[in-house]
C-alpha positions as CSV (number, residue, x, y, z in Angstrom):
1,M,252.4,165.1,-23.2
2,K,254.7,163.9,-21.8
3,V,254.6,160.0,-20.9
4,D,257.2,157.7,-19.8
5,K,259.1,155.2,-20.9
6,P,257.6,152.0,-19.4
7,T,253.9,153.3,-20.3
8,L,256.1,154.2,-24.0
9,S,257.3,150.2,-23.9
10,Q,253.5,149.1,-22.8
11,L,251.8,150.9,-25.9
12,F,254.6,150.0,-28.0
13,D,253.9,146.1,-27.5
14,Y,250.0,146.5,-28.0
15,Y,250.4,149.0,-31.2
16,G,254.3,148.5,-32.2
17,D,253.2,146.4,-35.3
18,L,251.2,149.4,-36.8
19,L,254.5,151.3,-37.1
20,T,256.7,151.5,-40.3
21,A,259.4,149.2,-40.2
22,K,261.7,152.0,-39.6
23,Q,260.2,153.8,-37.0
24,R,259.5,150.4,-35.3
25,E,263.4,150.0,-35.1
26,C,264.6,152.8,-33.6
27,F,261.4,153.1,-31.3
28,D,262.7,150.3,-29.7
29,L,266.2,150.5,-29.6
30,Y,265.4,153.9,-28.1
31,C,262.5,153.1,-26.0
32,N,263.4,149.4,-24.9
33,E,266.7,149.4,-25.4
34,D,267.8,152.2,-23.8
35,D,270.4,153.1,-26.9
36,T,270.7,157.4,-27.2
37,L,269.5,158.8,-30.7
38,A,273.5,158.9,-31.9
39,E,274.1,155.5,-31.0
40,I,270.5,154.4,-33.2
41,A,272.0,157.0,-35.6
42,E,275.7,154.7,-36.5
43,L,273.6,151.8,-36.0
44,L,270.4,152.4,-39.1
45,G,273.7,154.4,-40.5
46,I,270.9,157.2,-40.1
47,S,271.4,161.1,-38.9
48,R,270.6,161.6,-35.2
49,Q,267.6,164.0,-36.2
50,G,266.1,161.0,-38.8
51,V,266.3,159.3,-35.5
52,Y,265.3,161.7,-33.0
53,D,262.0,162.1,-35.6
54,A,261.4,158.8,-35.9
55,V,261.1,158.5,-33.3
56,R,258.4,161.1,-32.2
57,R,256.0,160.3,-34.9
58,S,256.5,157.0,-33.3
59,E,255.5,158.4,-30.5
60,E,252.9,160.3,-30.7
61,Q,251.6,156.9,-33.4
62,L,251.3,154.8,-30.4
63,L,249.4,158.2,-28.4
64,R,246.6,158.1,-31.2
65,L,246.1,154.8,-31.6
66,E,245.7,154.2,-27.3
67,A,243.6,157.3,-27.5
68,V,241.1,155.2,-30.1
69,T,241.3,152.2,-28.6
70,G,242.2,152.6,-25.4
71,C,243.6,149.4,-24.5
72,L,246.5,149.8,-22.6
73,A,243.8,151.7,-20.1
74,R,241.7,148.9,-20.6
75,E,244.2,146.7,-19.6
76,R,245.1,148.6,-16.8
77,R,242.1,148.7,-15.6
78,I,241.0,145.2,-15.6
79,A,244.0,144.4,-13.6
80,E,243.3,147.0,-10.5
81,T,240.1,145.8,-10.8
82,A,240.9,142.0,-10.0
83,Q,243.5,143.3,-7.5
84,A,240.1,145.4,-5.3
85,I,238.6,141.7,-6.4
86,R,240.9,139.9,-5.0
87,S,241.1,142.1,-1.4
88,L,237.7,142.0,-1.1
89,A,238.0,138.2,-0.9
90,E,240.5,137.8,1.4
91,A,238.4,140.4,3.5
92,V,235.2,137.5,3.0
93,R,237.5,135.3,4.4
94,T,238.5,136.6,8.0
95,A,234.4,138.7,7.6
96,S,231.9,138.5,10.8
97,P,228.9,137.5,9.4
98,A,227.4,141.3,9.7
99,E,230.0,142.4,7.6
100,L,229.2,139.9,5.2
101,P,226.3,142.3,3.2
102,D,228.8,145.2,2.4
103,L,231.3,142.9,1.1
104,A,229.3,140.9,-1.3
105,D,227.8,144.4,-2.4
106,R,231.7,146.0,-3.1
107,L,231.9,143.1,-4.6
108,A,229.7,143.5,-6.8
109,S,230.8,147.0,-7.5
110,A,233.9,145.8,-8.7
111,A,232.9,143.2,-11.1
112,A,230.8,146.2,-12.1
113,T,233.6,147.7,-13.6
114,L,234.7,144.9,-15.7
């Protein structure tokens, strides 16, 4: 499964402390600092293949952790719901009295997803 670097970076923020020190360092340099495998290998004094393996194992572990805990998915769902509630609250300010019951129902529905 191919995951984009911003998502991997967010997963690293959540679960990075659960990686080994070597995995953490390689992954941080590769994903967050955007260093190449060759640059990381030279910096750390290990082979390019060693860096590649550490990065791949890290990615797999981060994805497994997210599959089990769902922290990032939950944060994203909360952010989306909060935005929907803000939009509905703004709509309430300009709504006619006839529109208020529908908006109240939509607000309750959005809040229930949390």
